[in-house]
N, C-alpha and C positions, 0 to 999 in steps of 0.2 A: 458458549455463553452468549446470551442475547445482546444485540446492540441497543444502546440507549439513545432515544430520540427525544429532544426537548422541543415543545411546541407552545408558543404563546397564544393566548386567546385571541389577541388582536390579529396575528398572522393567520390563524385558522379562519377567522370570520372574513377578513378582507380578501383572502384568496378565493374562498368558496362562494361568497355572496355579492361580489362586485358585479355591477351591471350598468348599462346605459352608455351615455356618450362620454368621450374624452373631452374635458374642458380644462384648458390650461389657463388658470387665473393669472392675469398680469401681475398681481400683487406679490406673487411668490418670489419675484426677482428683486424685490426691494430689501436690500440687506439690513438697513437700520430698522425698517418696519417689521420685518420677520423676526428679528432679534427681540424687539420690544414686545411684539405679540406673544412670543414664546415665554418671555419672563412674566408678562402680565397674565397669560393663560394659567401658568402654575400658581401665581399669587391669587388669581380669582378662584381657582379650585380650593385653595387653602382658606380663603375668606368665607366662601360658601359653606365649606365643611364646618368651620368654626361657628357659623351662625345657626347651624342646625340644633334642634333640641337635644336634651341629654340622652334620649334613646338612640341617638345616632352614633354609629361606630365608623370612623373614617379609615380609609386605606386598609381594607380587609384582604388578606392574601388567601387565595384558594388554589388548590391543585388536585390533580387526579391522575392515577396511573392506569393505563390500559395495556393489557398483554395481548400480543399477537404471536403468531408462530415463530417469527424471527426477531421481533422487537419488543422492547418495553418503552411505551410512549408516555411521557409526562406532559400533561396539558396544565398550564399554570397562568395566573394573572393576578392583578390587583384591582379589587372593586373600589370605586371612589368612595362609596359609603353604604352602610346597611342600617336600616331602622329595625331595632329589636324592642318589642313591647313585652308587657307582663305576660301576655298570652304566648306560651312557648311555641305555638303552632303558627304564629304570624311573623312575617318578615317582609321588608320592602328593600329591594335592591335599587340603589340610586346611581345612575350613570350620568355624569356631568360633562356637558360639551360646551366649551366657550367658543364664541363666534363673533365676527365683526358684522355679520349680517343681522337684519331685523329678525328676531325669533319667530315673528308672525309669518315670515315667508317660508318657514319649514313646514313640510307636509307631515301629517301624523305618521305615515309609513316611510321610514328611512331604513332600508333593509340592513345596512351595515351597522348603524347605530343600535337598532333593535336586536340584531343578531348578537352583537357583542354583549349587550345587557342580558339577553336571554341565556347565553352560554354561562355568564357569571352566575345567573340565577340558578341554573341547573347544578353547577358545581357546588354552590352554597347549599342548595336544598339537599343534594346528595350527602354532603357532610353532616348537615343538621337533621337529616331524616324528615324533611318537610314534605307534606303531600300537595300543598299549594303554596304559591309565593307571588307577591306583587312586584312589578318592575316599573320603575319611574325613570323617564328620560328628562333631564333638566338642561334646558338651553339658556345660557347666560350671555348677553351681548356686552362685549367690551370694545373700547376704542383705543387708538394709539395717537397720542399727541406728539408729533415729531419735534415739537419745540420744547417738550418736557423730557425729563429723564425717564428711562425705561421702568424704573421702580416707583412711578407715580402711584399714589394710594388708590386702591380699588374700593369703591363703596357699593356693596352688594344691595343696599337699599335703593340706590339710584339706578343701577343697571337694570335693563329690561330682561325679564325672565319669563320663560314659558315652559310648562311641564306637561308631559303626557304620561298617563298611567294605564297599566293593563295588569290583569291577573292571569296566571297560568297554573295548570296542574303539573305535578312532577312528571307525569307520563308524557304530556305534550312537549315539555322541555327535553325529555330523554330522547324522544323520537327525533327532534330537531338536532340535538347534539350528535346522536349516532349517525344521522345522515351527513352532517357536515364533516365529521371525523372520518367517515368511510371515504368520502370524496377526497379529502385532503391526504389521508393515509395512502391512498392509491398513488398519489403524486409523490409523497415522501418515500414510499417503497421503490418507486421508479428511480428516484434520485439516489437512494442508498445503494440500490443494485448497480447503478451505473458507477458509483464511486468505488465499489468493490472491483468491478471489472477494470476500471481505470487503474487502480492501485496494483492489481495483478499484472496488468500489462506493463506498468512502470517497473515492477520488480524484475520482469523478464527482459526489459529493454536494454540493448547494448548500444554503445556509441555508433552512430550511423555510418561512419566512414571507416575505411580499411586501416587507416593510420592516423595518428594524431599529428597535427602540425606542431612545430616547436612552440612551446609556451602554452598550448591549449590545456594540457593536463594540469599545469601549475595554476592557470586561471581557474579551472574547474574546482580544484582542491581548495583554493582560497575562498571561492564562492560557497562551497559546501560548509566550510568551517564558519564562515560569516553568518550564514543562515542558522546553523545549529546554535550559535551563541547570541543570535538576535542583534547583530552589530551592523556596521556600515563598512563598505569596501569601495575604494577608488582604484580603478584599473586603467592604466594607459597601455594599450596594446596596438602595435603598428598595424597599418592597413594590410589586409591580406592574411592575417593570422587565423581568421575564422572566429571572430569575436561573438557573433550572434549565437552560433550553436554552442560555443564554450560558455556562454551566459545562460542559455535556456536549459541545456541538458542537466546540469546539477540542480537547478531549481525544480525541474520535473521530478528528479530523483528524491528531493526533499519532500515534495508534495506526496509522493508515494509512501513516505514515512509519516504522513499527517503532521508535518512541521508547519504547514500553512493551509489555509482554506482555498487561496486563490493567489495568482500572481498577475501583476500588471506590467506589460511591456510598453514602456512610455517612450515616445519618439517625437521628433519635431517635424518630420517630413513623411510624405506618402511613400517615398522609396524605402525608408526604414521600416514602415509597416509591412510593405511587400516582402522584404527580406525575412522578417519574422514569420510571416504566413508561410513562406516557402520552406523555411527551416522546420516548422511544425509538420508540414506535409511530408518532408523527408523522413521525419521520425515516425509518422503514421504508416508510411510504407514499410517500416521495419517493425510494425506491430503495436505502436503506441495507440492507446485509446484515450483521447483527451479532447474535451470540448473547448474550442477557442472562439472568441467573438472579437471581430474588428469593428470598433465604433467609428462611424462616419458622421461628420458634422451635420447638424440638422439642416442647415441651408443647402447642403449638397445633396441630401438624400430625400428631402421633402417632395411628395407627389403633388402638392397643391400650393406652390409658392404664391405668396400674395394673399392667401386666405388666412383667416383667424383659425386658431386651433379649437374648434368647437363643432358640434354636430350640425349646426345650421349651415355652415359654410364649407365644410370638408366631409366628403363621404367616408374618408378613412378615420375620422374622429366619431362619426355617427355610429352608435352602437358598438364602439370599440371594446368596452368591457364585457359585452355579451359574447365576444368571439376570442378575446385575448387568451384565455386559458387553453382553449382548443388549439390555437395557433402555437403557443409556447410548447405545449406537450407534444404536438405533432412534430415540430421541428426538432425538439430535444431528443425524441425517440427515433428520429430518422437516421439514415446511414451517413449523412454528411456531418462531419465533426468540426470542420473548419467553417465557421459561420461568418463568411466574408460579406462585403457590401452586396455583391450579386446575389448571394443566397438569401440575405435579409430582404432585399427588394422583391425577389420572386415570391417568397412566402408571404410577404406583406400584401402583395397584390392578390394572392390566392385567397387570403382570409379577410381582405379589405380592412386592414388595420394600419395605423400610422407607422411607417417604417422606423422612424427615430425612436418613438416610445416603445415600439416592439423590440428594438435592439437593447434599450435600457432594461426592459423586462427580462430578456434573455440573459443579460449580464449577471443577474442575480444567481443564475444557475450554472453559468459557464465556469470552467476551471481556470481559464486564462483570458485576460482582456488585453487586446492590442489597441492602443489609442494614443491620441495626442497628449502632450504634457498637461494641457488645460484641464483634462478630466480628473487629474490628481491634485493639481496645485492652484488653479485659478479660482479665487473665491466666488466668482460669478457663475461658474459652470461646473465646478467639481462635483463628482458623483455623490450627492448627499445620501443616497441609499446605502453607501458604504462608509462615507467619511463625515456625515453630518454630525452636529453636536450631540444629537441623541444617540448616535452610534459610536462616535469617538474613535473610529478606525477599527482594526481587527487583525486577524492572523493573515496578513497579506505581506507579500514581498514586492518591492518596486524594482524593476530593471530599467534604469535610465540610460537609454541609448544616446550616443553622441552627446554626452552630458555637457560638453563645452557650450552647446547651444542654449542650455537652460539659463545661462547668466542673463543674456539680454531678453530672452523670452519672459523670464520671471519679473524683470524690471517693468515690462509692459503690463503683465498680469496685475501687478500691485499698484500701478499708476492709474490715474483717472483724468479725463479731459473733457472740456466743453467748448464747442465752437459757437460763435455768435450768429452766423448767417442762418443755419438750419433752425435755430430758435426763433429768429425773426420771421422766417418763412412760415413756420407753424403758427406763430402769433396771428398773422394775417388770415390764415385759414380758419381759425377758431373764433374770430371776432364776433360773428353773428350768433354762433351756437352756444358759446360759453364765455360770457363776460368775465367770470371769475378766473378762468385760465388766462384769458387775454390780459387782465390786469396783473396777474402774478408774473407772466412772462415780460410784461412791460417793466415791472420793477427789477427783474433779473437783467434785462437789457440795459437799464439805466446804470446799473453797477458795472456791467461789461463796458459800456461807453466810457466810464471814468477810467477804468483800467487800460483801455485802448489808448486813451489820451496820454496816459503816462508813457506808454511805449512810443507814441508819435513824438512826444516832446523830447524823449531821450534819443530818438532816431535809431534805436536798436532793440532787440529782445531784452527783457528784464527778468531777473530772478529775485525772489523774495524768500526769506527764511520761513515765514509763516504763511498760511493760506489766507485768502481774502475773506476775513470774517464777515464783512458787510454783505457778501454774496449769499451767505447761508440762509438767513431768514426768508428772503423771497424764493429761494429754491425750495424750501420746505413748504411754503404756501402753494407753490406750483404742484408739489407732490400731492398735497391734500386735495387741491382742486381737480387735478387730473384723475385721482382715484375716485372721487365722487362721480365725475362725469363718465369715466370708463365703466363704472359699476352699473350704469344704466344700459350698457350694451347697445348704444345707438350706432347704427351703421352709417358711416361717412367715408368719403374718399381719403381722409387723412387719419383715420383711426390708427393704422399701423405706424404712421409717422409719430403720432402722439405716444403710442406705446414705446416706440424706440427711444424717444426723448425721456420718457418716464424712467426707463431702465438706466439711461446714461446719468440722469440727475440723481437717481437713487444710489448708484455706485459712487458718484462724486461725493455725495453726503457721507457715505460709508467710509470712504478714504479720509475725508476731512475729520471724521470721528476718531480714526486711529492715527492720524497724522502725528509723527514724532520727528526726532532730529535726523533720521535717515531720509527724510523727504525735503523737497524744495518746491516752490511754486514758480512755474515758467509762464511768462506773459509774452506772447509772440504774435506778430501780424504775419499771416501766411497767405500769399497772393492778396486777395481783397478781403479775406476773412481774418477773424481774431480768435485766438485760442488761449484758454487758461488750462494749464496742466499741473496737476499735483503729481510730481515726478518722484518715483522711488529710486534713490541713488544706490542704496544698499539693500538687496532683497534677502540677505542671509537670515535675518531674524524670522521672517515670515516663512521662508523655506524650511527652516529648522522646525517650526511649529507644524508644517505640513508633513514632515517626515514622521511625526508622532502617529500618523494615521496607519502606519505599517510597523512590522516588527524588524524588517531588514531592508536596507537600500543598497543596491549595487549600481555604482556609477561606472560607465565604461565608454571609452572613446580612444581614437588614435591620438588625440591631443588633449592631455590633461596636465600639461606642464606650463608653469611651475605648479607643483602639487599644492604648495602652501597657499598660493593664490586661489586655486579652485576650492580647497578645503574651506577657506574663509568665506569666499563670496557665495558659495553654494550652501552655507549654513551646516556643514558637516560636523559631526561630533569630533571633539578633540581626540577621542580614542579610535576614530575611523582608521581602518587598515589601509595600507597602500601597497600597490603592486605595479611595478613598471617592467614591462616585458621587452626584451631586445627584438630587433627586427629578425625575422626568420629567413630572410632572403640574402643571397650573396651580394656583398657590397659592390662587386665588379659589374653587377647587372644595371646599376644606376650611374649614369654619367651626370655630374653636377657642376657644370661651369657657372662661375659667378662673374658677371660683367660689372665690376665695381668701380669702373672709371667713368661712369655716367651717373649723374645725379637725377633722381626722380622726385626731389623736393618740389613742392607745389610752385614755388617762385621760379624754378628753373625749367619747368616742363615745356614751356613754349620753345625755349632755347635748345633743349635736348631731344625733342620729339622725333626729329629726323634720325638721330643716332639710334634711338630705341627701335624705330621702324627697321633700320638696316640690320640691327642685331637679330631681330625676330626673323627678318628675311633670310639671314644666313642659317638660322636654326631649321627652318622649314624646307630649305632648298638643298640641304646636305643629304637628306634621306627622305624618300617618299613615305607617305603615311598620313595618319590623322593626328592633328595637334590641337591643343587648347592653349589659348593665350589669356592670362588672367590679369586684370587691372583693378586698382583700388576704387575706381569710380567710372560711371558711364561717360562722363565728360572727358576724362583722360583717355579712355578707350577710343572714343570718337576721334580725338586729335590724332592718335597714332594710326588708327584704322585707315583714315583717308590717305595718308602717305603710303601705307603698306599696299593699298590697292593700286596706287600709281606705279609702285615698284614691281608688282606682281599682277599684271592685268589678266593673266591666264590661270591663276591659281583660284580654285573654288574656295569660298569662305562663307561662313554663317555667323550671325551675330545675335547674342542675347539681348532682348529688349525688356524694359521695365514692365512689370505686371503681366508676364506671360501666363496664359491659361495652361491647364494641365495638358490639353491636346497640343498646344504649341511647344511645351516642354518636351513631350514625347516625340514630336516631330524633329526637334533639334537633336535629341539623342539618337534617334533612328538613323541619322546620317552617319553616326559612328559605328553602326552595325556592319558597314561595308569595310572589307579589308583592302583599303586603297594602296597599302604598301605593296601587296602582291601584284596589283595592277599597274604599279609604277606611277600612281596618281597621288596628289596631295590635297587634303581638306584641312582648312584652318578654322577653328571655332574661336570667336572672341567672346569672353565672358567676364563677369565681375566676381572678385574674391568675396567670400562670405555669402554668395548667392546660391541659387538652386543647383548650379553646376559645379560649384566649388567644393562640394562634399556630398557624401551619401549616394554617389553614383558609381557603378561598378563597370569599368571598361577594361575587361581582361584581354590579355594576349595582344594581337595586332589591332585591336579596336582603338588603342591610343599609343602612338609612337613617342610622343613627348609633350612637354608643357613648358611654357615660360611664365614666370611670375614677375610682374613689373611693379617694383616697389615693395616696401615692407608691410603693406596692407593696413596701415594705421587708419582707423575711422576718421572721417572728416571732422574738422573742428566745428563744434556746434555748442549751443548753450548747454544742452544736456551733458555732453562730454566734458565741458569745462566745469560743470557742477560736480560731476563724479571726481574729476581731478582735484578740485578744491577740497571736497569732502574727505577723500582718503589721504590727501596731503596733511590735513589738520589731524586726522585720526591716527595715522601711523607713518606718514612720510612717504607713501607709495602712490601719490596721485597720478603722475605720468604713467607709471607702470600699469595701474589698474584701469585707467581711462583709455589709454592708447596702445602702449607697448605690447602687453600680453594679448589683448583682443586682436591686435593687428597680426602678430606673429602666428597666432592660432589660425588665422585665415590663410596665411602662407603655407603652413604645414598641411592644412586640409586640402588646399589646391594641389600641392605637390604630391600628395598621397593618391591622386587619381592615376598615377602612371604605373607604379609597380604593384600589381594585385596578386600575383602568384609567383612561385619559385622559378617559373619558366620565363616570366616577363623580363624584357630588357627595354630600357628607354632613357630619355634625357629629361632632366628638369633644369631649365636655365633660369637662374636668379639674376635680375637686372636691378642695379641700384648700389650706390656707394656704401649705404648703411649696413649692408649684409656682412661686411668684413670688419665693422667696428665692434669692439668688445661687448657693448650693450646689447647688440643683436646677435652676434656670432655665438655668444655664450649660451643662447637659448636654442641653438640648432641641435637636432637629434644627434645622439652619439654615433649612430651608424652612417651618418652623412659624411662624405669625403669631398668637400668642395675644392674646385680648381679655379684659381683666380685667372681671369682672362685679361691679357695685356691690350689686345685690340681685335678687330674683326678677323684678321688673318690668323691670329692665335686660336680664335674660336673655331675657324674652319679646320685647323689642324687637330684640335682636341676632338671635334665631332667625327672627323674622318677616321682618326685612330680608333675611336670607340666602335663605330659601325663596321670597320673593316676587321675587327677581331674575329 
């Protein structure tokens, strides 16, 4: 039986006829504006069609089947309109394009627009048996008033229109159509042949390791069942169980049965992406054929930082569309199936194409995409080619790695903020060039000055239930002024700063537009600057909407307890399945002393810092090796670190610092590659809970001998945390738990999970703080933990000596 292939006229034309420079128009990032233009574009089409004479037939569907040796290809589309007259041999195809540009700026030859209209003409002439046919391109200019509603009335008599008309013979159109189809079919056949090879390899694929770890089969079975039913699954699996392969393997098997088109492995950290890449490589070594693409942030992979994304300023944008098809097809047909950052960069330089846009193009054809949470959930950067309103999602599966991290990340994704100082600096820059922008920013600043004065009078940060309504009109005026000026494409030293502010204001307006009771407005003086933040306290509703972009979501982490908390805050379905797996490792391999006779409360830290330092000193001096000491804050860490150094002048130590680069992070971890225990040496690393070293790092065997966790990890008291507390207290009486307790203890669990990574690992996790043995906190400890309460430092020595001498 032949395979069925569906091809839209638009896809056919856009792939085969695209050419010229890559030009990323700044206006695409304006959420409110794009939405308004989309609505008005549809309404303009309808108004134009309604204004046509009676001979006009709107929305005419055409399709045509082509038989090849292996495939039946159906090409289809919807013509905006067709003029049919009394003469049966005469017809005019009308292709309508709405634009915000002046139609007079369009050249008569626009290859993609004409190509689309001509393919429609061919399909219509073929059906109606016409020997000649006329084609008309209609450009209609619309504008968007951001101070008006999106459904403002469209007057086609006032809008500026320009029409281009040409006549073609059926044979001319046939030659064009056959040429485009032959080129596109070659690519489609390549894709379909690959998918068959992929599916064959998946059917033959066996689990890549000789034996399953305890819990892996159960996790894989649950994932398979979840995908088959199109449901959601929450999995808490202890560190070291092999979660990554247990998540990916059943998803790949489901793909082989065509239960999905593509899966997205979503993670918060580079280390998570690396583990996913390595897992897929292990599977490829066992025969899997699967194309995976790792997306790297644009600012990290850009070859021309500081340049605008157009052919005038960037050689990788110049002629981009002339070379992109060859680049994509060459890489896709190559022997390298794991398209990592290094592969993308090398190929992008070979073909002189923008590496970020190149990776987005390849993502359309990849089987798996490994990327940050942002590309699936953040309204500003999510992959519209898959999840845009016109696509509405698809047959995708989301694998959400370390799902506990999505809570705070999503709050930031759905929040918006404006700082006063950058706005003022830009206002001074544009004063001579754009009085309109200068005035609009002056009006914005006046409103910010009033809000700042409220903070100064109160002497503290302020929170408001509603957003500052008076700020919105001047922000909209700035957007209009900036857009008009940026459209002129004038080169200035501040252009990129203006574009950046344009994006920030556009997003602020978008959030203001959707603002509801899960939001609060924060007014805060930070250093010498002033910030207005529209803060999302509860991201569950927007996450739930995002999950509609796929058919199944698998959340997995070592810490998803309490499940009810994560089910709620992540916006999971009430019917989402739950799976909690026990630890696969012997309990006797983990020594868990609890020093609960010392307080780590903020008000007692100065008094108890010496005791904490002595306790840490006992931990690291009972057994040589590598240790990590985790604190709830940099300030607290510094207090204890200074005392520890005085007690241990000869012990080697390293310290996490704020804002470490990737190279600095790698250097920090590289210190733990040395087996100091075998050398009789000790290395102590000081780090912060919830940070880059508190989770998603894999220090197996003797790379980590033990860890200490100082305090219960509660986030610091802040305006935002207090707002979360108040919101959930009023909503369901769980304010302290949602704002502080659960996030804090999750940090503790993640930090402690660095120690035991395999069945052979033995190590110590020392918990320091009196709250660990109170019911509110101890009731949250994992069931496989066996804590030992420590009376004093001598007792700690005895417990550690007994453990290490076993």
